[in-house]
C-alpha positions in Angstrom: 28.8 -39.8 16.5 29.4 -36.6 18.7 32.1 -35.4 16.5 29.0 -34.9 13.7 26.9 -33.4 16.1 29.7 -31.0 17.5 30.1 -30.0 13.6 26.7 -29.4 13.3 26.3 -27.3 15.7 29.4 -25.2 15.3 28.0 -24.7 11.8 24.6 -23.6 13.0 26.3 -21.1 15.1 28.5 -19.6 11.9 25.1 -19.4 10.4 23.3 -17.2 13.2 26.1 -15.2 13.4 26.1 -14.4 9.2 22.0 -13.7 9.9 22.7 -11.5 12.7 25.0 -9.4 10.8 22.7 -9.2 8.2 19.5 -8.2 10.1 21.6 -5.6 11.8 23.0 -4.1 8.4 27.0 -5.2 9.1 28.7 -5.1 6.4 26.0 -4.3 3.6 26.3 -1.7 1.1 23.8 1.1 -0.3 22.0 -0.5 -2.9 22.1 -3.9 -1.2 18.6 -5.6 -1.2 17.7 -7.7 1.9 14.5 -9.9 2.1 12.3 -9.4 4.9 11.2 -13.3 5.7 8.5 -14.1 4.5 5.0 -14.2 5.7 3.0 -17.1 5.5 -0.1 -16.3 3.4 -3.5 -17.8 2.7 -5.1 -16.5 -0.2 -9.2 -16.5 -0.4 -9.0 -19.7 -2.4 -6.8 -22.1 -4.0 -6.8 -23.0 -7.6 -5.5 -26.6 -7.6 -7.8 -28.2 -10.9 -8.7 -25.1 -12.1 -8.7 -24.8 -15.4 -8.8 -21.7 -17.7 -10.6 -22.1 -21.0 -8.1 -21.0 -24.3 -10.5 -18.5 -25.4 -10.9 -16.6 -21.8 -10.1 -13.1 -21.4 -9.4 -10.8 -18.8 -9.3 -6.8 -19.8 -7.3 -4.1 -17.6 -7.9 -0.6 -17.8 -4.8 1.7 -16.5 -5.0 5.5 -15.9 -1.5 5.5 -16.9 1.5 3.3 -18.4 4.3 1.4 -17.0 5.8 4.9 -16.1 3.8 5.5 -12.9 5.0 3.3 -10.3 1.1 2.9 -9.3 0.3 1.4 -12.9 3.0 -0.8 -12.9 2.2 -2.4 -10.2 -1.3 -3.4 -11.0 0.3 -4.6 -14.7 2.8 -6.6 -13.1 0.1 -8.3 -10.9 -2.0 -8.9 -13.8 0.8 -10.4 -15.6 1.9 -12.6 -12.8 -1.6 -13.6 -12.2 -2.0 -14.9 -15.4 0.8 -16.9 -15.8 0.1 -18.2 -12.1 -3.1 -19.7 -13.7 -1.5 -21.4 -16.8 -2.7 -18.6 -19.4 -1.2 -17.2 -22.4 -0.4 -13.6 -22.6 -3.0 -13.1 -25.2 -5.3 -13.8 -22.7 -5.0 -10.6 -20.8 -5.7 -7.4 -22.7 -4.1 -4.2 -20.9 -5.0 -0.8 -21.9 -3.0 2.4 -20.8 -3.3 5.9 -20.5 -7.2 5.6 -20.3 -8.6 9.2 -18.3 -11.1 9.2 -15.6 -13.8 10.2 -18.6 -16.2 9.0 -20.7 -13.2 7.1 -22.5 -13.1 4.9 -19.7 -16.7 3.7 -20.8 -15.7 3.3 -24.5 -12.4 1.4 -23.1 -14.8 -0.9 -21.3 -17.2 -1.5 -24.1 -14.8 -2.2 -26.2 -12.9 -4.8 -24.5 -16.4 -6.6 -24.2 -16.2 -6.4 -27.5 -13.0 -8.2 -27.9 -14.6 -10.9 -26.1 -13.4 -9.7 -22.0 -15.0 -11.6 -19.1 -14.1 -10.0 -16.3 -12.5 -6.2 -16.4 -10.3 -4.1 -13.8 -10.2 -0.9 -14.0 -7.3 0.7 -11.3 -7.9 4.4 -10.7 -10.5 6.3 -7.9 -12.1 8.1 -10.8 -13.1 5.3 -13.5 -15.9 4.2 -11.2 -19.1 5.8 -12.9 -18.0 4.5 -15.9 -17.2 1.4 -15.1 -20.6 1.1 -13.5 -22.4 2.4 -16.7 -20.7 -0.5 -18.3 -21.3 -3.4 -15.7 -25.3 -1.7 -16.1 -25.1 -2.2 -19.9 -23.3 -5.6 -19.8 -24.9 -7.9 -17.2 -23.2 -10.8 -18.8 -19.6 -9.5 -18.1 -17.9 -8.8 -14.4 -16.9 -5.3 -14.2 -13.8 -4.9 -11.1 -12.9 -1.6 -9.8 -9.7 -0.5 -7.3 -10.2 2.2 -4.9 -13.7 2.8 -5.5 -16.8 3.2 -3.0 -20.0 2.5 -4.7 -20.4 -0.9 -5.3 -21.9 -2.0 -1.6 -24.5 0.6 -2.4 -25.0 0.2 -6.4 -27.0 -3.0 -6.1 -25.6 -3.9 -9.7 -24.5 -8.0 -9.4 -21.9 -7.6 -11.6 -20.1 -4.5 -10.2 -17.3 -4.9 -7.7 -15.0 -2.7 -5.8 -11.6 -4.4 -4.1 -9.2 -2.3 -2.0 -6.8 -3.5 1.0 -5.2 -2.6 4.1 -2.4 -0.7 3.1 -2.5 1.7 5.7 -0.9 -1.4 7.6 1.8 -1.7 5.0 2.5 1.8 5.4 2.5 1.6 9.2 5.1 -1.2 9.0 7.3 1.3 6.3 6.7 4.3 9.0 8.7 1.7 11.2 11.1 1.4 9.0 11.2 5.4 8.5 11.1 6.2 12.5 14.0 3.4 13.1 16.3 5.8 10.4 15.4 9.0 12.1 16.9 7.3 15.2 20.1 6.6 14.0 20.0 10.1 12.4 19.3 11.5 16.1 21.7 8.7 17.6 24.7 9.8 15.2 24.3 13.4 15.9 23.1 14.5 12.3 20.0 16.2 13.4 18.1 16.1 17.2 15.1 14.8 18.4 12.9 18.2 17.7 14.4 18.0 14.3 12.9 14.6 13.4 11.0 16.2 11.0 9.2 14.0 7.7 8.1 15.4 5.0 5.1 13.2 2.6 4.3 13.9 -0.8 0.5 13.7 -1.4 -1.4 13.6 -4.5 -5.0 14.8 -3.2 -6.4 15.4 0.3 -9.1 12.4 -0.3 -9.3 9.7 2.8 -7.1 7.2 0.8 -4.0 9.4 0.6 -5.2 10.9 4.3 -5.1 7.5 5.3 -2.0 6.2 3.7 0.1 9.5 5.6 -1.3 9.1 8.9 -0.4 5.2 9.4 2.7 5.9 7.8 3.1 8.7 10.4 2.4 6.3 13.5 4.5 3.6 12.3 7.4 6.2 12.7 5.6 7.4 15.9 5.8 4.3 17.4 9.5 3.7 17.5 10.7 7.9 17.6 8.1 9.2 19.6 9.4 12.9 18.6 8.8 12.9 14.5 6.6 15.3 13.4 5.6 15.6 9.6 4.6 17.9 6.9 2.3 17.0 3.8 2.5 19.0 0.6 -0.2 17.9 -1.8 0.2 18.4 -5.6 -3.7 17.8 -7.1 -1.9 15.4 -9.5 -1.8 11.4 -9.4 1.1 11.3 -11.6 3.2 15.0 -12.3 6.9 13.9 -11.9 7.9 17.8 -12.1 5.4 18.7 -9.2 6.0 16.0 -7.3 9.9 16.4 -7.1 9.1 20.2 -6.6 7.0 19.4 -3.7 9.7 17.0 -2.2 12.4 19.7 -2.5 10.2 22.1 -1.1 10.0 19.9 2.0 13.5 19.1 2.4 14.3 23.1 1.8 11.7 23.1 5.1 14.1 20.7 7.2 12.1 17.3 6.5 14.9 15.3 7.2 13.0 11.9 5.6 10.6 12.0 3.0 7.7 9.6 1.3 4.8 9.9 -0.8 1.7 9.2 -2.1 1.9 10.1 -5.8 2.8 7.6 -8.7 6.0 9.1 -10.0 9.6 9.0 -9.5 9.4 13.0 -9.1 10.0 12.3 -4.9 12.6 9.7 -5.1 14.8 11.8 -7.6 14.5 14.8 -5.6 15.4 12.8 -2.1 18.9 11.0 -4.0 20.2 14.2 -5.7 19.7 15.8 -1.8 20.9 12.8 -0.1 17.8 12.2 1.8 16.3 8.9 2.9 13.1 8.3 1.4 10.5 5.6 1.4 8.7 5.1 -1.5 5.3 3.7 -2.9 4.0 0.8 -4.9 7.4 -0.9 -5.6 11.6 -0.4 -5.1 13.5 2.3 -6.3 16.6 0.8 -5.0 18.0 0.7 -8.5 17.5 4.8 -9.4 18.0 5.7 -6.3 20.7 3.3 -4.4 22.1 6.0 -1.6 18.6 6.8 -0.2 15.6 3.9 -0.4 15.0 2.3 2.2 11.9 0.5 1.6 8.8 0.2 -0.3 5.2 -0.8 1.0 2.5 -1.7 -1.7 -0.8 -3.9 -2.7 0.1 -7.1 -4.6 -3.0 -7.4 -6.8 -1.6 -10.8 -7.8 -3.9 -12.7 -5.2 -7.1 -10.9 -6.7 -6.5 -10.4 -10.5 -6.3 -14.6 -9.8 -9.4 -15.1 -8.0 -11.5 -12.6 -9.9 -10.3 -14.8 -12.9 -11.1 -18.1 -11.1 -14.7 -16.8 -10.2 -15.6 -15.4 -13.3 -14.2 -18.8 -15.2 -16.3 -20.6 -12.6 -19.4 -18.7 -12.9 -19.2 -18.1 -9.2 -20.0 -14.5 -6.9 -17.5 -12.2 -7.1 -17.0 -10.2 -3.4 -19.3 -7.5 -3.8 -16.8 -4.8 -2.0 -13.3 -7.0 -1.7 -10.3 -6.3 1.3 -6.9 -7.9 0.8 -4.7 -8.2 3.7 -1.5 -9.0 5.0 -2.5 -12.5 5.7 -3.5 -13.5 1.9 -0.5 -11.3 0.5 -2.5 -8.9 -0.7 0.0 -6.1 1.6 3.7 -6.2 1.5 6.6 -4.5 1.4 9.7 -4.6 -0.8 12.9 -5.8 0.5 14.9 -3.0 2.5 18.2 -1.3 1.3 20.5 -2.9 3.2 23.5 0.2 3.3 20.7 2.3 4.5 17.9 0.9 6.6 18.4 1.7 10.3 20.0 -0.9 12.8 17.0 -3.4 14.1 14.8 -2.5 11.6 13.7 -6.2 9.9 13.6 -7.0 13.3 11.4 -4.4 14.6 8.9 -4.5 11.0 8.3 -8.5 11.5 7.5 -8.3 15.3 5.0 -5.4 14.2 3.8 -7.1 11.6 3.0 -10.4 13.4 0.8 -8.4 15.8 -1.0 -6.8 13.1 -1.9 -10.2 11.2 -2.9 -11.5 14.8 -5.4 -8.5 16.0 -3.1 -7.1 19.2 -2.1 -4.0 17.2 -3.9 -1.4 15.5 -3.1 0.9 13.2 -5.9 3.5 14.5 -5.4 2.8 18.0 -7.7 5.1 20.1 -6.6 3.8 23.8 -3.1 4.6 23.4 -2.2 8.0 25.4 -0.4 10.8 23.3 -0.6 8.7 20.2 -3.7 9.8 18.3 -4.9 13.5 19.5 -6.8 16.3 17.6 -6.2 19.4 19.1 -4.9 17.9 22.2 -8.0 16.2 22.6 -8.3 12.4 22.5 -10.7 10.9 19.9 -13.3 8.6 21.0 -16.1 8.4 18.3 -15.3 9.1 14.7 -18.0 9.4 11.9 -16.8 8.7 8.4 -18.2 8.4 5.0 -19.0 5.0 3.9 -22.6 4.5 2.7 -22.5 8.0 1.2 -20.1 10.6 0.0 -19.6 14.4 -0.8 -22.0 16.5 -0.5 -23.5 14.2 1.6 -23.0 13.9 5.4 -20.7 11.2 7.4 -22.8 8.5 7.8 -21.0 5.6 9.6 -19.4 5.2 13.2 -16.5 3.8 12.5 -14.9 3.1 15.5 -15.0 -0.5 17.4 -13.7 -2.3 20.5 -12.1 -5.4 20.8 -12.8 -8.1 23.4 -9.3 -6.5 25.0 -11.1 -3.3 25.1 -8.9 -1.4 22.6 -10.7 0.9 21.0 -10.0 2.4 17.2 -10.7 3.3 14.1 -11.9 0.4 12.1 -10.7 1.4 8.9 -11.6 -1.4 5.8 -13.6 -3.1 8.4 -16.7 -1.1 6.8 -15.8 -0.7 2.9 -12.7 -1.8 0.9 -12.1 2.1 0.7 -10.5 4.1 2.7 -12.4 6.3 5.4 -9.8 7.3 7.7 -10.2 11.5 7.1 -8.9 13.2 10.6 -6.5 15.5 10.7 -4.4 14.4 13.8 -1.6 16.3 15.6 2.1 16.1 14.6 1.0 16.3 11.4 0.6 20.1 9.5 -0.8 20.2 6.1 1.0 23.0 4.0 -1.5 23.1 1.2 
């Protein structure tokens, strides 16, 4: 028995050493994905005993097609949700290339005529046309991602959804900051040259919240980091996104991330040998020597939820916010040969604190963390119930029981409200 115990302990020790080698990036090659330990998640409901009728259909309206990383993320989630609920592929109707114009309403109407009982659109500009369709077809449920008006529209069959992706971007920012620290340690750059670049689509709150949380994640481990942002004026434009990344690199940015939907920026980074943090999915196959990690919203839990609620004639949340805990916010595997040593451990540690609430991304209590023109922020009134050209209407700064003052992003509405321009981030256009 003692001999058996000795053998077991020896095997355990070997396993621990192997895990430690993987965690620190030892012997890993560029393009080799390493999974981040899974977080135990709890979806908003269980689906035991749910039977989806064979004639039930769900429609999805996408701004672009599978060539867009943003739309592909939605398409993959819809397919995964349908499969998980035991539905056939024919029960999912996907419409791609639907512009943010009247064609969205016409497409929604067509999906109703094809028998869809719930219809989900994936882009901000689809919102007014989805609301129009909801008003015309009250027996069908209309769900819309990234929108802002469902909680004030008073239309029972119209719903908005988003997720606390700012937390995912913060975690991805930690990976970026760890990489910067490695570059400083290796003498590739000095601390004052730890400059990141960010390719943004539009100067909307969704994009501002995203690049600010990414920056703060990097700053949490690399205090000297600064960031430059260039907007393209488009959600999807390969040429513009590539040119923006190339311009940022030419200005001295040593790591690039993005909130835009094409492979333009990642491909520019791969060509230049500049580390990249992508969005909406891994680019490790196309960019094996520069990709680090990607954050994304996993829409699978939400799509399962809206199908199940509709089938059982139960209400869908008017304004749904997915989280890390329910599996709606996720990170891809990291690139083992590109990530810095200790990256996975740092991500897992911060993630646990985000989930238990002890860490707030937009923490206003820390010194030299979030400042505007050198001054600490104590209040922030944001657009929540209204919007441009109306005035900001809601104070979104809250204080925890522990006395931490923070901007309560996605707690007053699902869509991001954070729009502050903080110190350390420079907008180029």
